[in-house]
C-alpha positions in Angstrom: 121.9 197.1 161.7 121.0 193.4 161.4 120.4 191.9 157.9 116.8 192.1 158.5 116.6 195.5 159.0 118.6 196.1 156.1 116.1 194.8 154.0 114.0 197.4 152.6 116.0 199.8 154.4 116.8 203.8 153.2 120.4 202.6 153.1 119.6 200.0 151.1 117.6 202.1 148.3 120.6 204.6 148.4 123.0 201.6 147.9 120.8 200.4 144.8 120.6 204.3 143.6 124.5 204.2 144.0 125.0 201.3 142.2 122.5 201.8 139.4 124.2 205.2 138.9 127.9 204.5 138.8 126.8 201.6 136.3 125.0 203.8 133.9 128.2 205.6 132.8 129.4 202.7 130.3 133.0 204.3 129.8 133.6 204.6 133.5 132.8 201.3 134.1 135.1 200.1 131.7 137.7 202.2 132.9 137.0 200.7 136.3 137.0 197.0 135.0 140.3 197.9 133.6 142.2 199.0 136.5 140.7 196.6 138.1 142.1 194.1 136.2 145.5 196.1 136.3 145.9 195.7 140.0 145.0 192.1 139.8 147.7 191.3 137.2 150.2 193.4 139.3 149.7 191.9 142.4 149.7 188.6 141.1 153.1 189.4 139.0 154.6 190.6 142.3 153.5 188.2 144.6 152.7 184.7 143.1 154.2 184.3 139.6 156.8 181.8 138.8 159.6 182.7 136.7 158.0 180.5 133.9 154.9 182.5 133.9 157.0 185.9 134.5 159.0 184.9 131.1 155.5 183.8 129.4 153.9 187.2 130.0 157.0 188.9 128.8 156.7 187.1 125.8 152.9 188.2 125.4 154.0 191.8 126.5 156.5 192.1 123.5 154.2 190.3 120.8 151.5 193.0 121.9 154.3 195.8 121.7 155.2 195.0 118.1 151.3 195.1 117.2 
């Protein structure tokens, strides 16, 4: 299927309806966004973070746990 075939196709309409459906439930959307942020943070920490950044995160976590 080329891009021009996709425009106004049944698949495009189905995709649009699916996106509308999954975005309509606010709580599910918030949870999906939260999980996405969690995965991004975890991936960053495990693969790219420097020691300095890890220490900064450690302080932020400690501060949040004290609330």
